[in-house]
OpenMM code with the backbone's topology and positions (N, CA, C; nanometers):
from openmm import Vec3, app, unit

residues = "MET TYR LYS SER GLY PRO ASP TYR ILE HIS ASN PHE VAL GLY ARG ASN MET LEU LEU SER CYS VAL PHE LEU THR ASN GLN ASP LEU ILE LYS PHE LEU LYS GLN TRP ILE SER LYS GLU ALA TYR HIS ASN LEU GLU THR LEU SER MET HIS ILE VAL THR GLU ILE ASN ALA VAL LEU ILE ARG GLN SER VAL GLU SER GLU GLU TYR ASP PRO ASN GLU PRO GLU LYS ARG PRO LYS ASP TYR VAL VAL ASP ILE PRO GLU VAL PHE".split()
positions = [
    Vec3(-1.4099, -15.3360, 13.0566),
    Vec3(-1.4692, -15.2617, 12.9466),
    Vec3(-1.4224, -15.3231, 12.8147),
    Vec3(-1.5152, -15.3426, 12.7251),
    Vec3(-1.4838, -15.3986, 12.5944),
    Vec3(-1.4408, -15.2877, 12.4990),
    Vec3(-1.3406, -15.3170, 12.4179),
    Vec3(-1.2935, -15.2209, 12.3188),
    Vec3(-1.3507, -15.2580, 12.1827),
    Vec3(-1.3876, -15.1558, 12.1066),
    Vec3(-1.4429, -15.1768, 11.9724),
    Vec3(-1.3579, -15.1002, 11.8730),
    Vec3(-1.3351, -15.1606, 11.7589),
    Vec3(-1.2564, -15.0955, 11.6557),
    Vec3(-1.3229, -15.1089, 11.5206),
    Vec3(-1.2493, -15.0753, 11.4147),
    Vec3(-1.3071, -15.0746, 11.2804),
    Vec3(-1.3627, -15.2093, 11.2361),
    Vec3(-1.2983, -15.3196, 11.2736),
    Vec3(-1.3491, -15.4511, 11.2316),
    Vec3(-1.4878, -15.4769, 11.2882),
    Vec3(-1.5081, -15.4412, 11.4136),
    Vec3(-1.6391, -15.4614, 11.4763),
    Vec3(-1.7429, -15.3695, 11.4123),
    Vec3(-1.7083, -15.2440, 11.3968),
    Vec3(-1.8016, -15.1445, 11.3424),
    Vec3(-1.8424, -15.1818, 11.1997),
    Vec3(-1.7448, -15.2126, 11.1157),
    Vec3(-1.7731, -15.2362, 10.9737),
    Vec3(-1.8462, -15.3678, 10.9473),
    Vec3(-1.8545, -15.4548, 11.0462),
    Vec3(-1.9273, -15.5811, 11.0302),
    Vec3(-2.0598, -15.5823, 11.1056),
    Vec3(-2.1040, -15.4671, 11.1518),
    Vec3(-2.2261, -15.4592, 11.2320),
    Vec3(-2.3497, -15.4754, 11.1431),
    Vec3(-2.4468, -15.5568, 11.1890),
    Vec3(-2.5681, -15.5795, 11.1099),
    Vec3(-2.6962, -15.5562, 11.1902),
    Vec3(-2.6844, -15.5076, 11.3133),
    Vec3(-2.8013, -15.4891, 11.3987),
    Vec3(-2.8758, -15.3590, 11.3738),
    Vec3(-2.9718, -15.3303, 11.4626),
    Vec3(-3.0561, -15.2105, 11.4505),
    Vec3(-3.0054, -15.0927, 11.5330),
    Vec3(-2.9516, -15.1199, 11.6509),
    Vec3(-2.9099, -15.0139, 11.7424),
    Vec3(-2.7673, -15.0394, 11.7882),
    Vec3(-2.6795, -14.9426, 11.7651),
    Vec3(-2.5399, -14.9573, 11.8041),
    Vec3(-2.5097, -14.8584, 11.9162),
    Vec3(-2.4719, -14.9114, 12.0321),
    Vec3(-2.4358, -14.8309, 12.1483),
    Vec3(-2.3023, -14.8831, 12.1980),
    Vec3(-2.1955, -14.8048, 12.1778),
    Vec3(-2.0614, -14.8518, 12.2091),
    Vec3(-1.9855, -14.7512, 12.2943),
    Vec3(-1.9034, -14.8039, 12.3833),
    Vec3(-1.8092, -14.7197, 12.4563),
    Vec3(-1.6699, -14.7745, 12.4296),
    Vec3(-1.5703, -14.6939, 12.4539),
    Vec3(-1.4304, -14.7350, 12.4354),
    Vec3(-1.4036, -14.7746, 12.2894),
    Vec3(-1.4406, -14.6867, 12.1978),
    Vec3(-1.4271, -14.7124, 12.0541),
    Vec3(-1.2958, -14.6529, 12.0032),
    Vec3(-1.2212, -14.7321, 11.9293),
    Vec3(-1.0959, -14.6882, 11.8703),
    Vec3(-1.1132, -14.6809, 11.7190),
    Vec3(-1.1299, -14.5593, 11.6667),
    Vec3(-1.1476, -14.5368, 11.5231),
    Vec3(-1.0614, -14.4201, 11.4787),
    Vec3(-1.0179, -14.4241, 11.3545),
    Vec3(-0.9508, -14.3086, 11.2955),
    Vec3(-1.0564, -14.2193, 11.2314),
    Vec3(-1.0152, -14.0998, 11.1932),
    Vec3(-1.1061, -14.0106, 11.1203),
    Vec3(-1.1606, -14.0809, 10.9970),
    Vec3(-1.0729, -14.1482, 10.9230),
    Vec3(-1.1143, -14.2132, 10.7988),
    Vec3(-1.2090, -14.3300, 10.8246),
    Vec3(-1.1872, -14.4042, 10.9338),
    Vec3(-1.2799, -14.5127, 10.9696),
    Vec3(-1.4198, -14.4570, 10.9922),
    Vec3(-1.4281, -14.3486, 11.0685),
    Vec3(-1.5581, -14.2901, 11.1009),
    Vec3(-1.6246, -14.2302, 10.9774),
    Vec3(-1.5479, -14.1615, 10.8947),
    Vec3(-1.6015, -14.1032, 10.7712),
    Vec3(-1.6556, -14.2137, 10.6801),
    Vec3(-1.5791, -14.3204, 10.6642),
    Vec3(-1.6234, -14.4325, 10.5799),
    Vec3(-1.7543, -14.4903, 10.6329),
    Vec3(-1.7592, -14.5151, 10.7639),
    Vec3(-1.8790, -14.5708, 10.8250),
    Vec3(-1.9990, -14.4802, 10.8013),
    Vec3(-1.9866, -14.3515, 10.8328),
    Vec3(-2.0990, -14.2583, 10.8196),
    Vec3(-2.1458, -14.2449, 10.6749),
    Vec3(-2.0523, -14.2356, 10.5813),
    Vec3(-2.0901, -14.2232, 10.4399),
    Vec3(-2.1662, -14.3466, 10.3915),
    Vec3(-2.1203, -14.4645, 10.4321),
    Vec3(-2.1885, -14.5873, 10.3897),
    Vec3(-2.3266, -14.5982, 10.4523),
    Vec3(-2.3398, -14.5549, 10.5759),
    Vec3(-2.4701, -14.5596, 10.6440),
    Vec3(-2.5663, -14.4594, 10.5804),
    Vec3(-2.5218, -14.3360, 10.5611),
    Vec3(-2.6078, -14.2309, 10.5052),
    Vec3(-2.6520, -14.2653, 10.3631),
    Vec3(-2.5605, -14.3192, 10.2823),
    Vec3(-2.5924, -14.3510, 10.1428),
    Vec3(-2.6694, -14.4826, 10.1286),
    Vec3(-2.6892, -14.5519, 10.2405),
    Vec3(-2.7574, -14.6823, 10.2413),
    Vec3(-2.6800, -14.7888, 10.1639),
    Vec3(-2.5497, -14.7654, 10.1500),
    Vec3(-2.4612, -14.8631, 10.0870),
    Vec3(-2.4384, -14.9816, 10.1819),
    Vec3(-2.4486, -14.9547, 10.3116),
    Vec3(-2.4293, -15.0584, 10.4139),
    Vec3(-2.5107, -15.0215, 10.5372),
    Vec3(-2.5131, -15.1117, 10.6343),
    Vec3(-2.5827, -15.0885, 10.7624),
    Vec3(-2.7321, -15.0630, 10.7408),
    Vec3(-2.7936, -15.1444, 10.6573),
    Vec3(-2.9339, -15.1267, 10.6185),
    Vec3(-3.0303, -15.1341, 10.7356),
    Vec3(-2.9969, -15.2093, 10.8388),
    Vec3(-3.0860, -15.2237, 10.9542),
    Vec3(-3.0630, -15.1177, 11.0610),
    Vec3(-2.9522, -15.0464, 11.0556),
    Vec3(-2.9138, -14.9545, 11.1623),
    Vec3(-3.0095, -14.8361, 11.1713),
    Vec3(-3.0671, -14.8186, 11.2901),
    Vec3(-3.1608, -14.7088, 11.3155),
    Vec3(-3.1007, -14.6035, 11.4074),
    Vec3(-3.0254, -14.6462, 11.5087),
    Vec3(-2.9656, -14.5518, 11.6029),
    Vec3(-2.8192, -14.5856, 11.6251),
    Vec3(-2.7414, -14.4818, 11.6527),
    Vec3(-2.5979, -14.4968, 11.6730),
    Vec3(-2.5541, -14.4044, 11.7855),
    Vec3(-2.4840, -14.4599, 11.8816),
    Vec3(-2.4243, -14.3807, 11.9886),
    Vec3(-2.2915, -14.4454, 12.0231),
    Vec3(-2.1836, -14.3683, 12.0165),
    Vec3(-2.0530, -14.4247, 12.0493),
    Vec3(-1.9660, -14.3216, 12.1186),
    Vec3(-1.8845, -14.3701, 12.2094),
    Vec3(-1.7858, -14.2876, 12.2779),
    Vec3(-1.6510, -14.3255, 12.2189),
    Vec3(-1.5965, -14.2356, 12.1386),
    Vec3(-1.4712, -14.2634, 12.0687),
    Vec3(-1.3547, -14.2198, 12.1566),
    Vec3(-1.2648, -14.3133, 12.1852),
    Vec3(-1.1524, -14.2885, 12.2746),
    Vec3(-1.0401, -14.2152, 12.2024),
    Vec3(-1.0165, -14.2498, 12.0780),
    Vec3(-0.9107, -14.1859, 12.0013),
    Vec3(-0.9522, -14.0446, 11.9634),
    Vec3(-0.8542, -13.9592, 11.9425),
    Vec3(-0.8844, -13.8204, 11.9071),
    Vec3(-0.9302, -13.8142, 11.7614),
    Vec3(-1.0426, -13.7492, 11.7399),
    Vec3(-1.0917, -13.7317, 11.6032),
    Vec3(-1.1025, -13.5827, 11.5730),
    Vec3(-1.1000, -13.5511, 11.4464),
    Vec3(-1.1098, -13.4135, 11.4003),
    Vec3(-1.2552, -13.3883, 11.3608),
    Vec3(-1.3321, -13.3289, 11.4519),
    Vec3(-1.4753, -13.3077, 11.4285),
    Vec3(-1.5004, -13.2195, 11.3068),
    Vec3(-1.4146, -13.1220, 11.2836),
    Vec3(-1.4311, -13.0334, 11.1677),
    Vec3(-1.4154, -13.1143, 11.0392),
    Vec3(-1.3137, -13.1983, 11.0338),
    Vec3(-1.2920, -13.2829, 10.9158),
    Vec3(-1.4106, -13.3763, 10.8937),
    Vec3(-1.4617, -13.4351, 11.0013),
    Vec3(-1.5765, -13.5259, 10.9898),
    Vec3(-1.6959, -13.4513, 10.9312),
    Vec3(-1.7266, -13.3338, 10.9863),
    Vec3(-1.8418, -13.2553, 10.9373),
    Vec3(-1.8242, -13.2132, 10.7913),
    Vec3(-1.7023, -13.1802, 10.7527),
    Vec3(-1.6770, -13.1390, 10.6144),
    Vec3(-1.6845, -13.2577, 10.5181),
    Vec3(-1.6558, -13.3757, 10.5662),
    Vec3(-1.6481, -13.4939, 10.4807),
    Vec3(-1.7798, -13.5681, 10.4649),
    Vec3(-1.8725, -13.5444, 10.5565),
    Vec3(-1.9979, -13.6189, 10.5572),
    Vec3(-2.1138, -13.5225, 10.5380),
    Vec3(-2.1988, -13.5534, 10.4400),
    Vec3(-2.3155, -13.4688, 10.4152),
    Vec3(-2.4106, -13.4775, 10.5340),
    Vec3(-2.4477, -13.3625, 10.5860),
    Vec3(-2.5404, -13.3600, 10.6995),
    Vec3(-2.6200, -13.2306, 10.6954),
    Vec3(-2.7208, -13.2237, 10.7802),
    Vec3(-2.7981, -13.1011, 10.7902),
    Vec3(-2.8273, -13.0723, 10.9364),
    Vec3(-2.8408, -12.9475, 10.9674),
    Vec3(-2.8694, -12.9027, 11.1032),
    Vec3(-3.0070, -12.9516, 11.1471),
    Vec3(-3.0182, -12.9926, 11.2727),
    Vec3(-3.1477, -13.0371, 11.3261),
    Vec3(-3.2427, -12.9187, 11.3328),
    Vec3(-3.3634, -12.9364, 11.2824),
    Vec3(-3.4663, -12.8323, 11.2858),
    Vec3(-3.5826, -12.8817, 11.3712),
    Vec3(-3.6019, -12.8241, 11.4907),
    Vec3(-3.7106, -12.8696, 11.5779),
    Vec3(-3.8489, -12.8469, 11.5186),
    Vec3(-3.8579, -12.7651, 11.4147),
    Vec3(-3.9860, -12.7404, 11.3489),
    Vec3(-4.0222, -12.8499, 11.2488),
    Vec3(-3.9324, -12.9457, 11.2296),
    Vec3(-3.9578, -13.0570, 11.1385),
    Vec3(-3.9395, -13.1903, 11.2114),
    Vec3(-4.0219, -13.2169, 11.3142),
    Vec3(-4.0035, -13.3401, 11.3918),
    Vec3(-4.0294, -13.4675, 11.3120),
    Vec3(-4.0979, -13.4561, 11.1993),
    Vec3(-4.1223, -13.5753, 11.1182),
    Vec3(-3.9933, -13.6271, 11.0551),
    Vec3(-3.8937, -13.5392, 11.0373),
    Vec3(-3.7655, -13.5820, 10.9826),
    Vec3(-3.6863, -13.6628, 11.0846),
    Vec3(-3.6838, -13.6125, 11.2047),
    Vec3(-3.6123, -13.6802, 11.3127),
    Vec3(-3.6728, -13.6351, 11.4445),
    Vec3(-3.7345, -13.7257, 11.5175),
    Vec3(-3.7960, -13.6858, 11.6440),
    Vec3(-3.6917, -13.6358, 11.7436),
    Vec3(-3.7344, -13.5422, 11.8278),
    Vec3(-3.6439, -13.4881, 11.9291),
    Vec3(-3.6021, -13.5971, 12.0274),
    Vec3(-3.6967, -13.6791, 12.0679),
    Vec3(-3.6709, -13.7880, 12.1619),
    Vec3(-3.7116, -13.9204, 12.0983),
    Vec3(-3.6446, -14.0260, 12.1372),
    Vec3(-3.6803, -14.1582, 12.0875),
    Vec3(-3.6446, -14.2621, 12.1930),
    Vec3(-3.7044, -14.3768, 12.1830),
    Vec3(-3.6793, -14.4868, 12.2753),
    Vec3(-3.6072, -14.5971, 12.1992),
    Vec3(-3.4988, -14.6442, 12.2553),
    Vec3(-3.4230, -14.7534, 12.1958),
    Vec3(-3.4488, -14.8781, 12.2788),
    Vec3(-3.4980, -14.9813, 12.2160),
    Vec3(-3.5311, -15.1041, 12.2885),
    Vec3(-3.4225, -15.2100, 12.2720),
    Vec3(-3.3094, -15.1855, 12.3365),
    Vec3(-3.2004, -15.2827, 12.3307),
    Vec3(-3.1809, -15.3442, 12.4688),
    Vec3(-3.1437, -15.4708, 12.4730),
    Vec3(-3.1191, -15.5338, 12.6033),
    Vec3(-2.9883, -15.4832, 12.6634),
    Vec3(-2.9814, -15.4795, 12.7954),
    Vec3(-2.8573, -15.4415, 12.8620),
    Vec3(-2.7658, -15.5622, 12.8652),
    Vec3(-2.6417, -15.5425, 12.8234),
    Vec3(-2.5433, -15.6501, 12.8224),
    Vec3(-2.4216, -15.6016, 12.8996),
    Vec3(-2.3834, -15.6788, 12.9987),
    Vec3(-2.2658, -15.6404, 13.0786),
    Vec3(-2.1622, -15.7493, 13.0761),
] * unit.nanometer
topology = app.Topology()
chain = topology.addChain("A")
for resn in residues:
    res = topology.addResidue(resn, chain)
    for name in ("N", "CA", "C"):
        topology.addAtom(name, app.Element.getBySymbol(name[0]), res)
């Protein structure tokens, strides 16, 4: 299993990020999310899925990053389901 950390995450330039065994601090994740949401960085990134191995404080993350609750009545904002066309790499 490959390990991913802040150096890998912060230098990502692709469209779809799918990672397992991720080692990030709360501040690493907050920085990443804020830069992505504000379009300051990660301009090509469309989807993100990661399994973070280190313990993170979900409450702190939610308080630190502007977000909104998913509303199924507004599918134009974010579809309920989507297809990610990434190649499998092992």
